[in-house]
C-alpha positions in Angstrom: 46.4 134.5 58.9 50.3 135.2 59.0 51.5 132.2 57.0 55.2 132.3 57.9 54.1 132.2 61.4 53.6 128.0 62.1 49.5 128.4 64.3 48.9 124.4 64.9 50.3 123.9 68.2 47.9 126.0 69.2 47.6 130.2 69.9 46.6 132.1 73.2 44.8 135.6 73.9 47.1 137.5 76.5 46.5 141.1 77.2 44.7 142.1 74.1 46.7 140.3 71.5 46.7 136.9 70.0 49.8 134.8 69.3 51.2 131.3 69.3 50.4 129.3 72.3 54.7 129.2 72.5 54.7 132.9 73.1 51.9 133.2 75.4 53.0 134.1 78.9 51.7 135.4 82.5 54.4 137.3 85.5 55.8 135.1 88.0 54.3 137.6 90.8 50.4 136.2 89.3 48.9 135.4 91.8 47.2 133.1 89.7 50.9 130.8 90.3 51.2 132.3 93.6 48.5 131.3 95.5 46.9 128.8 92.6 43.9 132.0 92.8 42.8 131.4 89.6 39.5 129.8 87.4 39.1 128.8 84.2 37.1 127.6 82.4 37.0 125.1 78.9 35.0 124.7 75.9 35.4 121.6 72.6 35.5 123.3 70.0 34.6 120.4 67.3 34.9 120.1 63.1 34.3 123.7 63.6 31.8 125.0 65.5 31.8 124.9 69.8 29.7 123.1 72.3 27.5 124.6 74.6 29.4 128.0 74.5 27.0 129.7 76.6 27.1 127.2 79.5 30.4 127.4 79.3 30.7 131.7 79.3 27.6 131.0 82.4 30.0 128.7 84.7 33.3 131.1 83.8 31.4 133.9 85.0 29.4 131.6 88.2 33.2 130.6 88.9 34.8 134.2 88.7 31.9 136.0 90.7 32.6 132.5 93.9 35.6 133.4 93.9 35.3 137.6 93.4 37.5 137.9 90.5 37.0 140.4 88.4 38.3 141.1 84.7 37.5 144.3 82.3 35.8 141.6 79.6 32.4 141.4 79.8 30.5 137.8 78.3 30.2 139.4 74.5 34.6 140.2 74.7 34.8 137.5 76.1 33.2 135.3 73.2 34.9 137.2 70.7 38.1 137.0 71.7 37.8 132.8 72.0 36.1 133.2 68.5 39.5 135.6 67.2 42.1 133.2 68.8 41.1 129.5 67.7 40.7 131.1 63.7 43.8 132.3 63.9 44.5 129.0 64.9 43.1 127.6 62.5 42.2 124.7 64.3 38.9 123.1 63.7 39.1 120.6 66.0 40.4 122.2 69.2 40.7 122.2 72.8 39.5 126.0 74.0 40.2 127.8 77.4 39.5 130.4 79.3 41.1 132.0 82.2 41.2 134.4 85.0 43.6 135.7 87.3 44.1 137.6 90.9 46.8 138.4 88.4 50.2 140.1 90.5 50.1 142.7 93.6 49.5 146.0 92.1 51.3 146.9 95.8 54.6 145.4 95.9 54.4 142.3 98.7 50.7 142.8 99.1 48.7 140.2 100.7 46.0 141.7 100.4 43.9 139.8 97.1 42.1 143.3 96.6 45.5 144.8 95.7 46.2 142.4 92.8 45.2 143.2 89.1 42.5 140.7 87.6 43.1 139.7 84.0 41.8 137.5 81.7 44.0 135.2 79.2 42.6 132.6 76.9 44.0 129.6 75.4 44.0 126.7 72.4 45.3 123.7 71.3 44.4 121.0 69.2 41.4 118.8 71.0 42.1 116.9 74.2 40.9 113.6 74.8 41.4 113.8 78.8 41.1 109.9 78.4 43.8 108.2 75.1 41.3 107.1 72.6 42.9 104.3 72.8 42.1 103.5 76.3 38.8 105.2 75.1 38.4 102.5 72.4 39.4 99.2 75.4 38.0 101.1 78.3 39.6 102.7 80.9 40.8 101.1 83.8 39.8 102.9 87.0 41.9 103.1 90.3 39.9 104.5 93.7 42.0 106.4 95.5 42.6 104.8 99.2 45.7 106.9 100.1 44.4 111.0 99.2 39.9 112.2 99.3 38.8 114.9 97.5 39.2 118.3 99.4 36.5 119.2 101.2 34.3 121.7 99.3 34.0 123.8 102.3 37.5 124.1 101.8 37.6 124.5 98.5 34.5 124.7 96.5 34.9 121.6 93.3 32.1 123.8 92.1 34.2 126.8 90.7 36.7 125.5 88.1 39.9 125.7 89.8 44.0 124.2 88.9 44.1 123.4 93.0 45.0 119.6 91.6 47.4 118.6 95.1 44.7 115.1 95.0 44.2 114.4 92.0 47.8 114.6 91.3 48.6 112.3 94.4 45.5 110.0 93.6 47.1 108.8 90.0 49.8 108.2 91.3 48.2 106.0 92.8 46.3 104.4 90.0 49.8 104.4 88.5 52.2 102.7 91.1 48.3 100.3 90.7 48.7 99.7 87.2 45.8 101.6 86.2 44.7 104.5 83.4 43.0 107.3 85.6 41.6 107.2 89.6 38.7 108.9 91.2 38.7 110.2 94.6 36.1 109.9 97.2 34.9 112.2 100.0 35.8 112.0 104.0 32.4 110.4 104.2 32.6 107.6 101.7 30.9 108.8 99.1 32.1 109.5 94.8 33.2 112.9 94.0 35.6 113.2 90.9 38.0 112.6 89.2 41.1 114.5 87.3 39.2 116.4 84.8 35.9 114.1 84.6 32.9 113.6 86.4 31.9 110.1 87.2 28.4 107.7 86.8 27.4 104.5 88.0 24.7 102.3 86.2 22.4 99.7 88.3 19.8 97.9 86.7 19.6 100.3 83.8 19.8 103.0 86.7 22.4 105.9 86.5 23.7 107.6 88.9 25.8 110.5 89.4 27.3 112.4 92.9 25.5 115.4 93.9 28.3 117.3 95.6 32.4 117.5 95.9 32.4 118.0 92.5 32.3 120.4 90.0 29.0 120.5 88.2 30.4 119.4 84.9 28.8 120.5 81.5 29.0 117.6 80.1 27.8 115.9 83.5 24.6 118.4 82.9 24.5 116.2 78.8 24.8 113.1 80.0 21.6 113.8 82.7 20.0 115.7 79.5 21.0 112.9 77.2 19.4 110.2 80.0 15.8 111.8 79.8 16.2 112.3 76.0 16.3 108.5 76.0 14.1 107.6 79.3 17.0 106.2 80.9 16.2 107.1 84.9 19.1 108.8 86.4 20.0 110.5 90.1 21.7 113.0 91.7 22.3 111.6 95.0 24.9 110.3 97.4 27.2 107.6 95.7 28.3 104.8 98.3 31.5 103.4 97.4 29.7 99.6 98.9 27.3 100.7 96.0 29.6 102.2 93.5 32.0 98.7 93.1 29.0 96.8 92.4 27.7 99.3 89.4 26.9 97.1 85.9 28.1 99.5 84.5 30.3 103.1 84.9 32.1 105.6 82.6 33.3 108.8 82.7 32.1 112.6 81.7 34.0 115.3 80.3 34.9 118.1 77.6 37.9 116.4 76.8 36.1 112.7 75.0 32.6 113.2 76.3 31.0 109.6 77.7 33.8 107.2 78.0 33.0 103.6 79.5 34.7 102.4 82.6 36.2 98.3 81.7 37.5 97.6 84.9 37.4 99.3 88.5 40.2 98.2 91.5 40.6 95.4 89.4 37.1 94.3 88.9 35.8 93.3 85.3 32.5 95.0 83.9 30.6 93.0 82.5 32.4 91.6 79.7 35.5 93.8 79.5 33.8 96.0 77.4 31.5 99.8 77.5 28.1 98.8 78.4 25.3 98.9 76.9 23.2 102.1 78.9 27.5 103.6 78.2 27.0 103.0 74.9 23.2 104.7 73.9 24.3 107.7 76.0 27.5 108.0 74.1 26.4 107.3 70.0 23.8 110.5 71.1 26.2 112.9 72.9 28.4 112.4 69.3 25.5 113.8 67.6 24.5 116.4 70.1 28.0 117.5 69.4 27.1 118.7 65.1 23.3 119.8 66.5 22.6 122.9 65.4 20.9 123.1 69.1 23.9 122.7 71.0 26.5 124.6 68.7 28.0 127.4 67.7 30.0 128.0 64.1 33.2 129.4 65.2 33.2 133.1 63.2 36.5 133.1 60.6 36.9 137.1 61.5 35.5 137.5 64.4 
C-alpha cells in the first residue's frame, strides 16, 4: 500500500486502476449520469470479510441482464477487483459497490443504447449505516408517504437495482417535513412497497410478513426470511395492505447497511412500548451472528 496516500475515505476501481475515492471520475456524457441508465449492487464487508458475496454478485449479474448491459468483466474479474480495491483501501468494515453503466455514446449524439460503451467500475467507503446507529438504537420513526407512490414495476423494475430515486427522494422530504427519520412507499393499490435502501417487514401475532412486489429482492431480506426459518418464526412474502401494516405489533427494516433495524413509530403511532419488539430483537441478533459465520463469509484477500 502506498503510504503517501490517505486511503481512509475509500477507494475506487476505474478502468483497471485503483485510485483514492476522491479521484474517481466518469464522463459527463455517460448515460449512467444523463439517463440513470445504470445498475449497481452493494455488498457489506464486516470485520475483514465479505457477507454473502456470491449472492450479491449473482443479483448484480441478473440486474445487468435485465437492463441488457454487457461489460467485459466476468464474475471472477469483478470479484478480484473488489478484493484488490478494498485491500488497497485498508478498510475492514466497508460499503462496497459494484456498478455497470451504459457508458458514453460511441457515436456522438446517438440515441441508440446499443451504441454506448458499457463499462464496469467499483468503489468502497467506510461502512455505511442506512439508518444511523443512534436512530436504530432508539428505533426508527417511519413515515408512510402520502403524496408519492413507488414507481410501478411495469415502468422501472425494482428487481434490477437502480438509481431511479425520484419517488424515494420525494418520500424522504415528506417524512422530514413530518419530523420522521425516513419513509416507506406504497404501490398504487395501497400495498407496502419499500423505502430508500431498505425492505420492510411487519410482525403480527408472531408472524412476519414482507411485501412481494414493487420492491427489491434484497439479500438482507432473503437473509431475514432464512433466519425466520431457522428460529421457527413463520414468515410470508405476499401483498401487505397499508391497513394491515398500520396495525402490526412490530415493524422492522432490512438493509445491507445495518441489517434488521427496529421501527418504533409509524406515522406517529407508537409500537409496543416504543422499543424494539421481541421478534425483531431475535432476528437482529441472529443476523449479527451470521455476519461472522464462515457459512456466509468470504475473508478479504490481502493481495488479490
